[in-house]
C-alpha positions as CSV (number, residue, x, y, z in Angstrom):
1,M,19.3,-33.9,5.6
2,G,16.0,-35.5,5.2
3,K,13.9,-35.4,2.1
4,A,11.2,-33.2,3.5
5,K,13.8,-30.6,4.7
6,S,15.6,-30.4,1.4
7,R,12.3,-30.1,-0.4
8,N,11.3,-27.2,1.8
9,L,14.7,-25.4,1.3
10,N,14.4,-25.7,-2.5
11,R,10.8,-25.0,-2.9
12,H,10.9,-21.3,-3.4
13,I,14.2,-20.9,-5.3
14,N,12.4,-20.3,-8.6
15,D,9.5,-18.2,-7.1
16,K,9.7,-15.2,-9.4
17,F,6.7,-13.4,-7.9
18,K,8.0,-13.3,-4.3
19,Y,9.2,-9.7,-4.3
20,M,8.0,-8.4,-7.6
21,T,6.7,-4.9,-7.6
22,R,4.6,-3.4,-10.4
23,E,7.7,-1.5,-11.7
24,S,10.0,-4.5,-11.7
25,A,7.3,-6.6,-13.4
26,L,6.9,-3.9,-16.1
27,E,10.7,-3.9,-16.6
28,S,10.7,-7.7,-16.9
29,V,7.9,-7.7,-19.5
30,V,9.6,-5.0,-21.7
31,K,12.9,-6.9,-21.4
32,N,11.4,-10.3,-22.3
33,M,9.1,-9.1,-25.1
34,D,10.4,-11.7,-27.5
35,N,9.2,-14.6,-25.4
36,K,5.4,-13.9,-25.4
37,D,4.5,-17.1,-23.5
38,A,6.6,-16.1,-20.5
39,I,5.1,-12.6,-20.2
40,I,1.4,-13.3,-20.7
41,D,1.0,-14.3,-17.0
42,T,2.7,-11.2,-15.8
43,I,0.7,-8.9,-18.0
44,T,-2.6,-10.4,-16.9
45,L,-1.5,-10.5,-13.2
46,F,-0.6,-6.8,-13.0
47,D,-3.2,-5.7,-15.6
48,F,-0.8,-3.7,-17.7
49,T,-2.2,-1.4,-20.3
50,A,-0.6,-0.6,-23.7
51,E,0.2,2.9,-22.5
52,D,2.1,1.5,-19.5
53,M,4.3,-0.8,-21.7
54,L,4.9,1.9,-24.3
55,E,6.0,4.4,-21.6
56,A,8.4,1.8,-20.2
57,G,10.1,1.5,-23.6
58,A,8.4,-1.4,-25.4
59,E,8.2,-1.3,-29.2
60,Y,4.8,-0.3,-30.7
61,E,4.7,-3.4,-32.9
62,D,5.4,-5.8,-30.0
63,V,2.7,-4.3,-27.9
64,M,0.1,-4.4,-30.7
65,A,1.1,-8.1,-31.3
66,L,-0.3,-8.9,-27.9
67,G,-3.8,-7.9,-29.2
68,G,-6.6,-8.8,-26.7
69,L,-4.4,-9.3,-23.7
70,I,-4.0,-5.6,-23.1
71,R,-6.4,-2.7,-22.8
């Protein structure tokens, strides 16, 4: 297999936004609340509010720690 073909096959293996819905993104944010750097992009992309995250099961202290990222 040539270099270009193997690159094209491996290009989208780590594409986490390929089939992400708003609900699945919210679940992943709540699950990965400890890793703030990993969830910042998802929060801003889907424009989650504090109410959305609290209803999904996030801890109040974790949501308030995000500060200006959420409405």
